N, C-alpha and C positions, 0 to 999 in steps of 0.2 A: 347448331343452327348457323353459327358464323361461317362455317365452311360452306354451307349451302349458299349463303349470301355472296361470299367471295367468289365462288365458282360461277354463279349466275352473272355477277358483275363483270368478271373477266370475259365471259361468253358474249356479253353485250358489246364489247369493243369491235370485233369483226362485223357484228350485225349493224352497228352504227355506221361503219365505213361503207358497207354495202348499201345501206339505206341512203347515205349521202350521194353515192354514185347514181342510184336509181332516180332519186329526186332531181338531181342536176340534169340527168338525161331527159326526163319527162318535161322539165321546164324548157329545155332547149328545143324539144320537138314541137312545142307550141307554135302556131303560126304567128307571124308578126314579131314585133319587138317593142320594148318600152316606149320608143319614140314614135311609134306608128299611131297616128290619130290622137295623141295625147298632148300635142303642142299646138300653138297658134298656126292655122293653115296659111297665114300670110307670111310666115317665116320662110326664108330662102331654103330650099331643099339641101343646098350645099352646107348650110349651117347645121341642119339635122344630121347630115352625113358626118360632119366633124364631131358631133356629139357621140355618134356610134363609134367612131375611131377612138375618141378620148376614153370611152367606157370599155374599150378592149373587145368590142362586139365581134370583130373580125379575127381575133387571135385564135390560134389552134385550140380545139376543144379541151385538150388536157391542160393547157396553160391556164385557161379560164377556170377550170375545176380546181387546180391547185392554188390559184390566186384566191378563189372563193374560200377554200378550206383554210388557207393561211390567215385570211382576214377574220374568219369565225373564231379561230384559236386565239386571236388577239381581242375577241369581244366585239368585232366589227361585222355586223350583218349587212352592211351596205346602206345606201341611201335610196329612199323611195322616190321614184320619178313622179308617181301620181300624187302622193301626199306632201312631197317636198320636205320630208323629215327623215331622220335616221330610223331605220327599220326597228331597232331595239326599242326606241321610244314609242313608236306606234303600237308595237306588240304589248308593251307594259301598260299602255293606256287601256287596252282591250282585255288583257289576260284576267285581271281581277273580276271583271264582269262575268266572264264565262265560268270562272272557278266558282263564284258564289251561286250562279245559276245551276251549275252541275251539282253542288252540294245540296241545295234545296231540292233539286229533282230527285236525288238519291234518297233523301229523307222521306219525301212524299211517296216514292216508289215502294219503299219497305213498309211504310205505314199502311199502304193499300195491299201490297202483295203478301206479306207474312200472314195476316189474319185470313185472307182468302185461301191461301195455300193450305193452312192448317184445317180450315173448315172443309175444303174439298177432299183432303186426304182422310180426315177423321170420319166424315159422313159420305164415304165413297158410294157412288151410284144413287145418291139421294137427289131430291129436287134441287137443293142448294148446290150440290156438285155439278149438276147439269147446267144450272144457271151460270155458274162460274166458268164452266167449259165454253158456253156460248160467249161470255164476256171475253175469254181468251181468244176465241176464234175471231171476234170482231176487232180486238186491239191488234192482233197479229196481221190481219188482212187489210186493215185500213192504212192507206198511204199517209205518211207523216204530214205532208203539205195539205192534204184534204182535211184531216182532223184539225190541224192548226187553224186553217181558214174558218172551219165550222165554229170552233171555240172563240175565235176572234170576233166573228160576226155575232154570235149569241151573247157572250159575256162582255165583249168590248163595245160593240156598236149598238146592239139591240137593248140590252139591259143596262149597259154603262157601269157595270160593277168594277171593271178593271181598266187601267190605261191601255191604249193600243200601240204605244211606241215609247222608246226612250228607256232610261234607267232610273231617273229621279226628277221630280218636279223642280223647276228653277227657283232659286232664291231661298231654299231651305237649308238649315244647318242643324247640327246636333241630332237629337233623338228623332225629330220630325223628318230629317233627311233619311235616316236609317229606315224609318217606317215607310217612307215614300219609295225607297229603293225596294223594300220587301214587297210592297204593293205592286210595283211594276214587274217584279219577277214571278209572282204567283201564277199568272196565266201561262206564260211560256214554260215554266217549270211543271205545271200541271199537265200540259200537253205532252211534254217529254216523258213524264212519270207514268201516265196512264198507258202510253204505248210501250213502256219499258217493263211493265209488270208481268208480261206473258211468260218469259223464261223463268223468273223467280217463282211464280205460282206453280208452274209445271214441275220444276225441280223439287219444290217443297212438297207438293202433293204426292209425287212418286216416292219421295223419301219417307213420308209419313205412312203411306200404304205398306212399304217394305218393312219399316221399323216396327209397326204395331203387331207384326206376326213373329217377331224375334223372341228368342228364349228369355232375354233379360226383361222384356215387357211382361211375358207370362209369369215370370218369377215375381215381379213387382205386384202384379194383380193378385197372385196367390198369397202374398204377404198382407193383403188388405190395403195396399196403397190406394188412395182415392184416384178415380179416373182422371180428374183434372190435373193432379200432380203427375200421373203417369205420362200424360200428353205434354204438359208444359215443361217438365224437368227431364224426362227420359227420352221420349220420342222426338220432341222438338230439338233437343240438344244434338242428337245424332243426325237428324234430317237436315240440319242447317249447314252441314259440312260442305256439300257441293256449292251452295250459295256463297259461303265464305271464300271458297276457292276462286270465284269469279268476281269478287269485290273489286280488286284492282283493275280488272278488265273493264268493268262497268263504269268506274269513275273516269278513267282516261278515255273510254269510248264516248262518254257524255261530253267531255271537254272538246273532243275533236269531231263529234257527230251531231252537233246542234246547228248545223249549217242552215237547213231549211227553216227551222223554228226561229232562229235569230233574224233571218231575212224577212220572214212573214211578219214578225212582231217588231221589226225595225229596232232590234235590240243590239246595241253596239258592242258585240263581242268578237271572238276569234272567227266564228263561222261567217258572220257578215263581212269581216275584213277579208277573209279568203275569197269570197265571191266577188267583192269589189276589186281585189287585186287581179283575179282572173280576167275580169272584164277589161281592166286597164292594162293588161300585159305587164304588170309590175313584178318583174322577175325576182327582184331582191326580196320582196315580201313573200311571194309565192314559195321561193326556196326555203326561206326561214320557217314558214308555217309548215311546209311539208316535213322538214327536218324535225320540227318541234312535235308535230302530231305523231310521227313515227317513233321518236324518242319517248314520247309519252306512253305509247303502246308497249314499248319494251320495259319501261318503268312499271307499268301496270302489271305486266307479266311477272316481274320480280316481286312486286308487292303482293300479288296473289299467292305466289309460292311461299313468301314469308308468313302470310296469314295462315295458309294451309298447314305449314310446319308448326305453327303455334297451336292451332286447334287440334291437329292430329300429329303428334310427335313421331308416329311410326314411319312417316315418309321422309324424315330428315336424313340428309347425307352424312354418314359418319366419317 
């Protein structure tokens, strides 16, 4: 397994280099610049022009790229023009919020999806299977922002069960602060989780349908193994492999893919930071986030391969 990890890690190096070039190119193709519209309009245009020159805005593109990479290698992601803070400090303030939201989302996703997938596969073509298929169709076809607004209106404003913005109530400490943070996360996490269950349910349903007709299942039944044990220990164990393979993808996808939900719920995470930076042409933050999201995807791929090699040793590279 260590050979697998080492080879995948070495393969990530050229991928990260290519990712940095693409991210830098896309950021430079954006209209405007960090100084457009983000300063006092009464300031002399010549002063703004001096800021552009001082920031190296007119340097050749390759010089700008290598200067940016050199700074990153020294741990310097630049200064945010919009927030007036170092980019690394801004990201660290938001990163923990998104990570906790993603972890809670994943827990809720599997709590919902695993039982539904098992039921749909075990009772194929039954009424329960048809209801779950309708649920899958609705969650797959509903846009994220529409569903998020619906839950926000229903549970946030109409019923008042959950907060509609922020991460924690002010003035709280200790256990009460932790509970308040959890209370603030439930609604956005539930929104992401419900919309993320489709793939897991379908993978598990298909796996259960295939597995229950395999020889080892027939053998277990012939030996008198109870049906509950057959499904929970034998069928579920083999049907879960495709889901385990995508675990890393799902985690990093949630971290980088919660943009709409974080903005709708005014949740101060990485997604909201990305939208704010795009609106403000804050290139330093945009570049750092693009690089981080892309790197997270690569790490998710590696994590999925490691998990798959653990649950299915046959795929390990010798």
